[in-house]
N, C-alpha and C positions, 0 to 999 in steps of 0.2 A: 802700522796701518797703510803709511807708506810702501813697505816694505810688499804689503799685500798687494796695493795697489799696482807696484812696480810690476810686480808678479803676473799679477792678472792682465795687464797690456801688455808684457813678453808672450804671452800665452795668446793674445789674440792674435800680437802681427806674425807669428810662427805660424799657427793654423792658417792667416789667410795667405802668407810667403808661400805657406805649401800650394792650397787651391788654387795660385794664381801661375804656380811653376805646371800644375795640371791643366789649366786651362790654356797655358802657353804654348806647352810640349807639340800638338798638334800643329801650332802654324812653324815652329820651330821646325820642326822634321819635314812639312811643304818646302819649306825655304831650304834646307840641307839638301832635301832629294834633287831639287833642282836644277843640284852645279855637277850631280852624279853621273856617271854613265850610264848605258840599260842596263848592263850587266852588275852593277850595283846597284840596282834596286831591291830587288828579293835575296840580295846573298845573304848565308847564315856562318854563322850568327851577326846579326845586323851592325851594318858598318856605320858608325855615327856622323863621323866626318868621313869625309871622301876622299880618297888619294889625290887625287885631279880635281881641281877645279876645273867644270866644264864650260864655260860663259859660251859656250857655242851653242846654249839649248835654248837660250834666248832667241842668239838668229834665230835658228830652224824652226822653232815655233813663230816667227812671222813669219817665215817663210813659207810654212803649212797651211797655215790659214791668214784670210785676209783680215788680221784684229786690229789692224786700227783703223780699219771701217766699223767691225763691232763695237772697238772702243767709241768713235764717235754717235753711233746710233745711242749708244747705253750715257753715253754725257748727254747728248742732244735733248733723250727723252728724258732722264731726269731733272735736269734743268727747266725744263721746260716744266714738267711736274713740279719740280717747287716752289717755283715763280708762281705758277694758277693758283696754286692753294693758300701760298705766303696773300695774293690778291685775295682772296676771297675769304680767305679765313680771317683775316686781319677785319675785313670789311663786317661779316658775319658777327665776330666775336665783339666789338664794338657796339654794334646796334646790340646786342643782348644784354653788355654789362652798362652802357649808358645809355639807349634811349629807352623811352616809357613807348610803348603800343600794347594794342589790343591782341590779348593771344601771349606774348612773350615768354610765359614759364611752359604752356603748354608745348608752340612751335620749338622752344630747347628741348625738351624732354624728348622727343622727337627726335633733335638729331644725336639725343644721345643715347636713344634708343638705337640706331644704328651700330654704333658701336658695338652692341650684343651679336651682331649676324657676323655670322663667319665668311670671310670676302670670298670664299671658295662657291659660297651660295650665287651669291650675284656675277662669276662669268657667264655664266649662261644667258640672263638679263641681256647682259653686257654686249656679248658677244651678237645674238641678233637684233640688239641695237644699234651697234658699231655696222655689220651687215646691209641693214636696212636704210643707213643713210651716205653707204658707200666708201667707208672710212677702210673697209676690213685691205690688210696689205700695205696700209699707209702711215704714217709717224701720228697722224691723228686718232690712228687705232690703238696706240701705245700712251695716247697721251689721256685725251677728252676724260674717258672713264676714271679718272684720278684727280681731276682738277681741282676737287675738293675735300674737306676732310673733313670727319667730324670730331676728329683729338685735337687737330688744331682749334679746330671754333672751343672746346673747351678748354683748354690748354694757354689760350691768349686769355680768351672771359676771365680766366681765373688772373691773366697777371692784370690785365686792366681794372679787375676789379680793388686792385692791389695799390695804385696810381692813386690820392689824394686827391678829392674832386675839389677841392679847394683851386690845383694846379687847373683843374679844366674849367673853374667858371673864372679864373684870373684870363683866363686865354679866349671865354668869351665874350668876358668883361673888355678888353682888348681887341675886339671885332673879327676872332677867328673864326670861321666856318669850322663844321666837322672833320671837313678833309684836312685841314689847317692844322687842326685839334691829333689828329688822330699821326697827324704826320710827324708832326713837333712837340709834341708830346708823350702821346701813347706808347709809340716805337722806339722813342731815346731810353724812357723810362721803363722797357720791357725786354732789351737787346739780348740777354740772356736768354730767357724761357723762346726768341725769335730764334736766335741763332743752335738752342737748342735741338727745335722742331726741325730745322731744316740740315742736322744733321740725322735726324733719323732718319726723316723724309729720304733725303740722299742716300742713306746705306739700304730702307726696305723698298726704291724701286733700281736702285742699280744694281741690286742681288734678286730682284725680278726675275723666275726662270718661267712660271706657269702661263701667264697671262700673255707674253710677247713672244710664247710659242704657238697659241694657240689664234694669237690676232695677226701673226705677219708668215707667211710661207716663202718668201725669197730671203735667197743669202743678201742681196744689199740693203736687206732691212733685220739681220737676225744682230738683237742684242750681244754684250758677254757670254752673260749664262747658255744662251743658246748655243753658241756658236762654241765653248766649252764642252757642254752637252755631246755636240755633234764629234768634236775632236778625241774625247772618250770613244767614241763606238766605233767612228771610221780610222784613227790614228794606226801605224803600226805593222797593217800588211801579214805578211807569215808571222812576224814576230808578237803579234798582238798589239792590246794598247800601250805606247809607251809611257809610262809613268813619268820619267823624269821629265819630260817634255810639258806633260798634262800639272806636272809640279811649275814649271817653268812659267805657263800661261797662269795659273793660279797664282801665282807670286804677282805677277806682273797688272793680276785683275784688283787684285788686294791691295797696291800699291797706292792708290789713288783715296779710299777710306781712310790708311794710315794718315797720310797726309792732313786730310781734311778734319781726323780727329783729333792728333795734335794741334792743329793751328785754334781748335774750339775748346778744347777739354774743359778749359778752366770756366767755361760758362755755364756747362752742367749741369754740376751743382746748386750752383745757384742758381738759373733756369728753374729747376726742378722743385726746390725750395723756396722759390718767390711764389709759385704758382702753386702750391699744397699738396702736390700729387707724391704719393708713392709708388 
C-alpha cells in the first residue's frame, strides 16, 4: 500500500510538473525574446537562448512610448478601484453576514445574480452613464464603474460567517460599535480572503484593456494594455512590428503582478479555503 501511494504521488507530481512547464513556457519565451535582436525573433530553427543579451531593448521601449505615464495610469486606476471595492464590499458583506434587516436574503440574492451577467453586457450602459455625468476621458471614467464588486461581497460575507459570533458579542459588551467590530475583529480574522481578493482585483483591472480603450481617447490617460496594443499596431515602420521590443514591454508590464503574487501567495489557498470557494 505504501509503494502504491508513493507511485501515485509521483505520477501526480510528474503530471503537474509537465503541466506547469507547459503553462510557464509562453512566459519564459516572452522573457527570452525581450533580450533578442530583431533579426533573431523569427530565425529558423528557433534560437531559445540569444547570442547576445540586448538590454538596450528595455531602454528603447521606454523611449518609443511614454510607458511611465501608462504605468502611472494603470497603477493609479487599479489601486483606486481596489480601495473602493474593499471599502464598499467589506461594509456590505458585514451587513449581510451579521445584521438582521428586512429583505436581507432577497437583496443578497440580487447581488449574487449580477455575477451571472457577463461584464461585456454592462459596457454600453456604463459608457452612457459615464458620458452623461461628464466623466468621459477622465480618471473617474476608469474607476467609478468598478467601485463595487459582487464577487468581493460574496467572498467577504463567507469569510465573516466563519468568525465565531462569541467574539462579536464580546466586542459588543466591551462597547464596540459596528465600525469598531469590523476594524478590530472581522478584518484581522479575515485577512487571507481580503488579500486574496486584492490580488485578484489587481490582476483583473491592471490587465483590463477594453474598458480603458472605450472610456478614454487621450494618450495622457492610456493604460499599459492600451499603450501596448498601440505599440503593436504602430511600432516598427518598414520592418513591421518589432516583437523583441513588444516582448520587452510585456515583461515590464507583468513584473508588478509577479511581485505582488510572490508577496501574497501564501494567503491565496488559505483565503479560498476559509471562504468555502472552489
